[in-house]
SETITOR-117445 format. One record per atom (N, C-alpha, C): residue number from 1; residue in three letters; atom name; x, y, z. Coordinates in steps of 0.1 Angstrom, whole numbers. Each point is the difference from the previous one (the first is absolute). Layout:
! residues N
<NUM,ALA,CA,<X,Y,Z>>
...
***
This chain:
! residues 138
<1,UNK,N,<445,472,303>>
<1,UNK,CA,<-13,-17,5>>
<1,UNK,C,<-12,11,4>>
<2,UNK,N,<1,13,4>>
<2,UNK,CA,<-9,8,-1>>
<2,UNK,C,<-4,3,-6>>
<3,UNK,N,<3,-2,-14>>
<3,UNK,CA,<-9,3,-10>>
<3,UNK,C,<-8,-7,-8>>
<4,UNK,N,<-1,-14,6>>
<4,UNK,CA,<-4,-11,-4>>
<4,UNK,C,<-15,1,15>>
<5,UNK,N,<-5,7,5>>
<5,UNK,CA,<-7,2,9>>
<5,UNK,C,<-10,12,0>>
<6,UNK,N,<4,4,-11>>
<6,UNK,CA,<-8,20,0>>
<6,UNK,C,<-9,-9,-12>>
<7,UNK,N,<-17,9,6>>
<7,UNK,CA,<-9,1,-13>>
<7,UNK,C,<-1,12,-2>>
<8,UNK,N,<-11,-1,-7>>
<8,UNK,CA,<-6,11,-2>>
<8,UNK,C,<-7,8,10>>
<9,UNK,N,<-3,10,3>>
<9,UNK,CA,<-10,11,9>>
<9,UNK,C,<-14,-12,-4>>
<10,UNK,N,<-9,-1,-13>>
<10,UNK,CA,<-10,-3,0>>
<10,UNK,C,<-4,-15,0>>
<11,UNK,N,<11,-8,1>>
<11,UNK,CA,<-2,-14,1>>
<11,UNK,C,<2,-4,15>>
<12,UNK,N,<10,1,8>>
<12,UNK,CA,<-2,4,10>>
<12,UNK,C,<-14,6,11>>
<13,UNK,N,<-7,8,-7>>
<13,UNK,CA,<-14,7,5>>
<13,UNK,C,<-10,-14,-1>>
<14,UNK,N,<3,-7,-14>>
<14,UNK,CA,<-11,-6,0>>
<14,UNK,C,<2,-18,6>>
<15,UNK,N,<19,0,2>>
<15,UNK,CA,<4,-10,10>>
<15,UNK,C,<-13,0,15>>
<16,UNK,N,<4,11,-1>>
<16,UNK,CA,<-5,7,15>>
<16,UNK,C,<-13,-7,6>>
<17,UNK,N,<-6,11,-13>>
<17,UNK,CA,<-14,-2,8>>
<17,UNK,C,<-4,-13,-10>>
<18,UNK,N,<1,-11,-5>>
<18,UNK,CA,<-2,-16,-3>>
<18,UNK,C,<7,-6,10>>
<19,UNK,N,<6,-1,6>>
<19,UNK,CA,<5,-5,14>>
<19,UNK,C,<-11,0,14>>
<20,UNK,N,<-4,16,0>>
<20,UNK,CA,<0,6,11>>
<20,UNK,C,<-17,-1,1>>
<21,UNK,N,<-8,1,-14>>
<21,UNK,CA,<-12,-1,1>>
<21,UNK,C,<-8,-10,2>>
<22,UNK,N,<4,-13,6>>
<22,UNK,CA,<-13,-11,6>>
<22,UNK,C,<-1,10,14>>
<23,UNK,N,<12,-2,3>>
<23,UNK,CA,<4,5,17>>
<23,UNK,C,<-8,13,0>>
<24,UNK,N,<0,12,-2>>
<24,UNK,CA,<-6,8,-2>>
<24,UNK,C,<-14,1,-4>>
<25,UNK,N,<-6,-9,-7>>
<25,UNK,CA,<-10,3,-12>>
<25,UNK,C,<-11,-4,13>>
<26,UNK,N,<-16,12,2>>
<26,UNK,CA,<-11,0,5>>
<26,UNK,C,<-10,-6,-7>>
<27,UNK,N,<-10,-8,3>>
<27,UNK,CA,<-12,0,-11>>
<27,UNK,C,<-14,9,5>>
<28,UNK,N,<-1,4,-9>>
<28,UNK,CA,<-10,16,3>>
<28,UNK,C,<-13,-14,4>>
<29,UNK,N,<-9,10,12>>
<29,UNK,CA,<-11,-7,1>>
<29,UNK,C,<-12,3,-6>>
<30,UNK,N,<-10,-10,-3>>
<30,UNK,CA,<-11,7,-9>>
<30,UNK,C,<-5,5,2>>
<31,UNK,N,<-8,6,-12>>
<31,UNK,CA,<-4,15,0>>
<31,UNK,C,<-10,4,11>>
<32,UNK,N,<-5,-10,5>>
<32,UNK,CA,<-13,2,14>>
<32,UNK,C,<8,-2,15>>
<33,UNK,N,<9,-8,-4>>
<33,UNK,CA,<9,-9,14>>
<33,UNK,C,<6,12,11>>
<34,UNK,N,<5,12,-8>>
<34,UNK,CA,<10,14,4>>
<34,UNK,C,<-13,1,12>>
<35,UNK,N,<-12,4,-4>>
<35,UNK,CA,<-14,9,7>>
<35,UNK,C,<0,-9,11>>
<36,UNK,N,<1,-13,-4>>
<36,UNK,CA,<-8,-8,9>>
<36,UNK,C,<10,-1,15>>
<37,UNK,N,<10,-3,-5>>
<37,UNK,CA,<12,-2,9>>
<37,UNK,C,<4,10,9>>
<38,UNK,N,<-1,15,-5>>
<38,UNK,CA,<1,17,6>>
<38,UNK,C,<-12,-2,10>>
<39,UNK,N,<-12,-7,-4>>
<39,UNK,CA,<-12,5,10>>
<39,UNK,C,<4,-5,13>>
<40,UNK,N,<-7,2,10>>
<40,UNK,CA,<0,-8,12>>
<40,UNK,C,<-11,-9,-3>>
<41,UNK,N,<-1,-15,12>>
<41,UNK,CA,<-4,-9,-3>>
<41,UNK,C,<-18,1,4>>
<42,UNK,N,<1,12,15>>
<42,UNK,CA,<-16,5,-3>>
<42,UNK,C,<-5,6,-11>>
<43,UNK,N,<5,7,-9>>
<43,UNK,CA,<-1,7,-11>>
<43,UNK,C,<-8,-9,-11>>
<44,UNK,N,<10,-12,-2>>
<44,UNK,CA,<-1,-10,-8>>
<44,UNK,C,<-11,-11,4>>
<45,UNK,N,<-7,-1,12>>
<45,UNK,CA,<-9,-3,5>>
<45,UNK,C,<-14,4,-2>>
<46,UNK,N,<0,15,1>>
<46,UNK,CA,<-7,7,-4>>
<46,UNK,C,<-9,-1,-12>>
<47,UNK,N,<10,6,-14>>
<47,UNK,CA,<0,-2,-10>>
<47,UNK,C,<-7,-15,-6>>
<48,UNK,N,<3,-11,8>>
<48,UNK,CA,<-2,-16,-3>>
<48,UNK,C,<-19,1,5>>
<49,UNK,N,<0,7,12>>
<49,UNK,CA,<-10,-2,8>>
<49,UNK,C,<-13,7,-13>>
<50,UNK,N,<2,13,-6>>
<50,UNK,CA,<-7,10,-7>>
<50,UNK,C,<-3,-10,-10>>
<51,UNK,N,<7,-5,-12>>
<51,UNK,CA,<-2,-10,-10>>
<51,UNK,C,<-10,-10,4>>
<52,UNK,N,<-3,-3,14>>
<52,UNK,CA,<-4,-15,1>>
<52,UNK,C,<-18,8,3>>
<53,UNK,N,<-2,10,3>>
<53,UNK,CA,<-10,9,4>>
<53,UNK,C,<-12,-6,-3>>
<54,UNK,N,<-12,-5,0>>
<54,UNK,CA,<-12,-3,-3>>
<54,UNK,C,<-6,11,-12>>
<55,UNK,N,<-11,-3,-7>>
<55,UNK,CA,<-8,9,-1>>
<55,UNK,C,<-12,6,13>>
<56,UNK,N,<-4,9,-3>>
<56,UNK,CA,<-3,11,11>>
<56,UNK,C,<-14,-7,-3>>
<57,UNK,N,<-8,-4,-6>>
<57,UNK,CA,<-11,-8,-1>>
<57,UNK,C,<-6,-14,-11>>
<58,UNK,N,<-1,-5,14>>
<58,UNK,CA,<-6,-18,-13>>
<58,UNK,C,<-8,5,-11>>
<59,UNK,N,<-3,-8,-8>>
<59,UNK,CA,<-4,7,-13>>
<59,UNK,C,<-17,-17,0>>
<60,UNK,N,<13,-11,-1>>
<60,UNK,CA,<-11,-8,5>>
<60,UNK,C,<9,-16,2>>
<61,UNK,N,<-13,-11,7>>
<61,UNK,CA,<5,-10,9>>
<61,UNK,C,<1,-11,-10>>
<62,UNK,N,<5,-11,1>>
<62,UNK,CA,<-3,-10,-12>>
<62,UNK,C,<-3,-14,12>>
<63,UNK,N,<-10,-9,-2>>
<63,UNK,CA,<-5,-5,10>>
<63,UNK,C,<0,-14,-9>>
<64,UNK,N,<6,-13,6>>
<64,UNK,CA,<4,-14,-5>>
<64,UNK,C,<-2,-9,6>>
<65,UNK,N,<-9,-9,-3>>
<65,UNK,CA,<-7,-11,9>>
<65,UNK,C,<10,-11,-6>>
<66,UNK,N,<7,-2,16>>
<66,UNK,CA,<9,-12,1>>
<66,UNK,C,<-10,-10,3>>
<67,UNK,N,<-12,3,6>>
<67,UNK,CA,<-8,-12,11>>
<67,UNK,C,<-14,-6,-12>>
<68,UNK,N,<1,-11,8>>
<68,UNK,CA,<-11,-10,-7>>
<68,UNK,C,<-11,4,-1>>
<69,UNK,N,<-4,10,11>>
<69,UNK,CA,<-17,7,3>>
<69,UNK,C,<4,13,-9>>
<70,UNK,N,<-13,1,-7>>
<70,UNK,CA,<-4,15,-5>>
<70,UNK,C,<0,7,9>>
<71,UNK,N,<9,13,-5>>
<71,UNK,CA,<-3,17,8>>
<71,UNK,C,<-14,8,-5>>
<72,UNK,N,<-6,-6,11>>
<72,UNK,CA,<-16,10,-3>>
<72,UNK,C,<4,16,0>>
<73,UNK,N,<7,5,8>>
<73,UNK,CA,<-4,9,1>>
<73,UNK,C,<19,12,7>>
<74,UNK,N,<1,7,-4>>
<74,UNK,CA,<13,9,3>>
<74,UNK,C,<-2,14,5>>
<75,UNK,N,<5,6,15>>
<75,UNK,CA,<-1,15,-1>>
<75,UNK,C,<7,6,3>>
<76,UNK,N,<4,9,-5>>
<76,UNK,CA,<18,7,1>>
<76,UNK,C,<-5,16,6>>
<77,UNK,N,<6,2,10>>
<77,UNK,CA,<-9,11,7>>
<77,UNK,C,<13,8,5>>
<78,UNK,N,<5,13,-5>>
<78,UNK,CA,<7,11,6>>
<78,UNK,C,<1,1,10>>
<79,UNK,N,<14,5,8>>
<79,UNK,CA,<1,1,14>>
<79,UNK,C,<-12,13,2>>
<80,UNK,N,<-1,4,-4>>
<80,UNK,CA,<-13,11,2>>
<80,UNK,C,<-15,-5,4>>
<81,UNK,N,<-3,-12,-4>>
<81,UNK,CA,<-12,-6,-3>>
<81,UNK,C,<-7,1,-11>>
<82,UNK,N,<2,5,-9>>
<82,UNK,CA,<-3,1,-13>>
<82,UNK,C,<0,-17,-9>>
<83,UNK,N,<-7,-2,-5>>
<83,UNK,CA,<0,-9,-6>>
<83,UNK,C,<4,0,-13>>
<84,UNK,N,<11,-6,0>>
<84,UNK,CA,<10,4,-16>>
<84,UNK,C,<-1,-6,-11>>
<85,UNK,N,<-3,-14,-2>>
<85,UNK,CA,<-6,-8,-10>>
<85,UNK,C,<-8,-17,9>>
<86,UNK,N,<-2,-5,-11>>
<86,UNK,CA,<-12,-10,6>>
<86,UNK,C,<-1,-15,-11>>
<87,UNK,N,<1,-7,3>>
<87,UNK,CA,<-2,-14,-9>>
<87,UNK,C,<-16,-2,-7>>
<88,UNK,N,<0,5,-16>>
<88,UNK,CA,<-10,-2,-3>>
<88,UNK,C,<-11,-12,-4>>
<89,UNK,N,<8,-12,-4>>
<89,UNK,CA,<-2,-11,2>>
<89,UNK,C,<3,-13,4>>
<90,UNK,N,<3,-9,4>>
<90,UNK,CA,<6,-12,4>>
<90,UNK,C,<11,-5,-7>>
<91,UNK,N,<9,0,8>>
<91,UNK,CA,<14,-3,-8>>
<91,UNK,C,<7,-12,2>>
<92,UNK,N,<-5,-11,-8>>
<92,UNK,CA,<3,-13,-5>>
<92,UNK,C,<11,-4,11>>
<93,UNK,N,<7,-16,1>>
<93,UNK,CA,<13,-2,8>>
<93,UNK,C,<10,-1,-13>>
<94,UNK,N,<10,3,2>>
<94,UNK,CA,<13,2,-13>>
<94,UNK,C,<-2,13,-12>>
<95,UNK,N,<-11,8,10>>
<95,UNK,CA,<-1,13,-14>>
<95,UNK,C,<6,14,16>>
<96,UNK,N,<4,10,-14>>
<96,UNK,CA,<5,13,1>>
<96,UNK,C,<-10,8,-4>>
<97,UNK,N,<-3,13,10>>
<97,UNK,CA,<-6,13,-10>>
<97,UNK,C,<6,9,7>>
<98,UNK,N,<-1,14,-7>>
<98,UNK,CA,<8,13,8>>
<98,UNK,C,<-12,10,0>>
<99,UNK,N,<-3,6,13>>
<99,UNK,CA,<-3,7,4>>
<99,UNK,C,<1,13,1>>
<100,UNK,N,<-7,15,-7>>
<100,UNK,CA,<3,11,2>>
<100,UNK,C,<-3,8,16>>
<101,UNK,N,<11,4,4>>
<101,UNK,CA,<2,11,10>>
<101,UNK,C,<-10,10,-2>>
<102,UNK,N,<-3,9,14>>
<102,UNK,CA,<-7,12,-7>>
<102,UNK,C,<13,9,5>>
<103,UNK,N,<-1,10,-12>>
<103,UNK,CA,<7,10,0>>
<103,UNK,C,<8,5,16>>
<104,UNK,N,<13,6,3>>
<104,UNK,CA,<2,3,10>>
<104,UNK,C,<0,-10,11>>
<105,UNK,N,<-4,-8,-1>>
<105,UNK,CA,<-6,-9,15>>
<105,UNK,C,<15,-6,5>>
<106,UNK,N,<16,6,0>>
<106,UNK,CA,<9,-2,5>>
<106,UNK,C,<4,-16,-4>>
<107,UNK,N,<10,-3,12>>
<107,UNK,CA,<3,-17,-1>>
<107,UNK,C,<0,-7,7>>
<108,UNK,N,<-3,5,15>>
<108,UNK,CA,<-8,-14,8>>
<108,UNK,C,<-11,-2,1>>
<109,UNK,N,<-6,-11,0>>
<109,UNK,CA,<-13,-6,-2>>
<109,UNK,C,<-5,-9,11>>
<110,UNK,N,<-12,-1,-1>>
<110,UNK,CA,<-4,-15,11>>
<110,UNK,C,<-10,-9,-12>>
<111,UNK,N,<7,-9,-2>>
<111,UNK,CA,<-7,-12,-10>>
<111,UNK,C,<-11,-11,10>>
<112,UNK,N,<-10,0,-11>>
<112,UNK,CA,<-9,-9,6>>
<112,UNK,C,<-6,-9,-6>>
<113,UNK,N,<3,-13,1>>
<113,UNK,CA,<-4,-9,-9>>
<113,UNK,C,<-9,-15,3>>
<114,UNK,N,<-13,-1,-7>>
<114,UNK,CA,<-8,-16,9>>
<114,UNK,C,<1,-2,-14>>
<115,UNK,N,<1,-19,7>>
<115,UNK,CA,<1,-9,-15>>
<115,UNK,C,<-14,-9,1>>
<116,UNK,N,<0,-10,-10>>
<116,UNK,CA,<-10,-6,-2>>
<116,UNK,C,<-4,-13,17>>
<117,UNK,N,<12,-5,7>>
<117,UNK,CA,<1,-11,5>>
<117,UNK,C,<1,4,15>>
<118,UNK,N,<-6,21,1>>
<118,UNK,CA,<-2,4,14>>
<118,UNK,C,<14,5,-2>>
<119,UNK,N,<10,-1,1>>
<119,UNK,CA,<13,5,4>>
<119,UNK,C,<1,14,-3>>
<120,UNK,N,<4,13,9>>
<120,UNK,CA,<0,15,-4>>
<120,UNK,C,<16,2,6>>
<121,UNK,N,<5,7,-5>>
<121,UNK,CA,<13,9,-4>>
<121,UNK,C,<0,15,6>>
<122,UNK,N,<6,3,8>>
<122,UNK,CA,<0,16,5>>
<122,UNK,C,<13,3,5>>
<123,UNK,N,<4,7,-8>>
<123,UNK,CA,<12,4,1>>
<123,UNK,C,<-1,18,1>>
<124,UNK,N,<9,6,10>>
<124,UNK,CA,<2,14,-2>>
<124,UNK,C,<12,6,0>>
<125,UNK,N,<0,14,-7>>
<125,UNK,CA,<13,4,4>>
<125,UNK,C,<10,-11,-15>>
<126,UNK,N,<-7,-3,-8>>
<126,UNK,CA,<6,-4,-13>>
<126,UNK,C,<5,13,-9>>
<127,UNK,N,<18,-2,-4>>
<127,UNK,CA,<-2,12,-9>>
<127,UNK,C,<-1,-4,-16>>
<128,UNK,N,<-7,9,-6>>
<128,UNK,CA,<-2,-4,-14>>
<128,UNK,C,<12,8,-6>>
<129,UNK,N,<4,6,5>>
<129,UNK,CA,<10,6,-7>>
<129,UNK,C,<19,-9,-3>>
<130,UNK,N,<1,-3,10>>
<130,UNK,CA,<7,-10,-2>>
<130,UNK,C,<-1,-16,-10>>
<131,UNK,N,<-11,-6,2>>
<131,UNK,CA,<-2,-10,-5>>
<131,UNK,C,<-16,2,0>>
<132,UNK,N,<-3,-4,-17>>
<132,UNK,CA,<-12,3,0>>
<132,UNK,C,<-12,-11,-4>>
<133,UNK,N,<10,-11,5>>
<133,UNK,CA,<-7,-15,-2>>
<133,UNK,C,<-6,-7,13>>
<134,UNK,N,<-11,-2,0>>
<134,UNK,CA,<-5,-9,13>>
<134,UNK,C,<0,-14,-6>>
<135,UNK,N,<3,-10,4>>
<135,UNK,CA,<-3,-11,-3>>
<135,UNK,C,<-8,-13,11>>
<136,UNK,N,<-3,-1,1>>
<136,UNK,CA,<-14,-9,8>>
<136,UNK,C,<6,-17,2>>
<137,UNK,N,<5,-9,8>>
<137,UNK,CA,<3,-7,-1>>
<137,UNK,C,<-2,-11,7>>
<138,UNK,N,<-2,-15,0>>
<138,UNK,CA,<-9,-8,13>>
<138,UNK,C,<9,3,8>>
***
């Protein structure tokens, strides 16, 4: 009776591994996941913030006229008070124009605009490194 339950050592080892492998199996982490999981939360947040850092200097501004009045003038001034860009000709309703900014002017600007209906737009501390589009609406 005992002889009927004998198995060779190799067959027994394969049977044990096959039966126990689902219970002992561990899923390997994704290639970048092990690094992310081992770093503390503040370190991960600091790395994410570095990826979202804006450019050091804005290079252009896009003016979009979403009003029914013509934009008759736009003046973009740096925080130091120097003119960085101006509108050369009137901007018709529904049109847009890109203006090059002075080199090294930074990110933060004051924008002043005037319209054919005598309306005015004055906004200080506009960060053009984060969003270079200024849209005028009714």
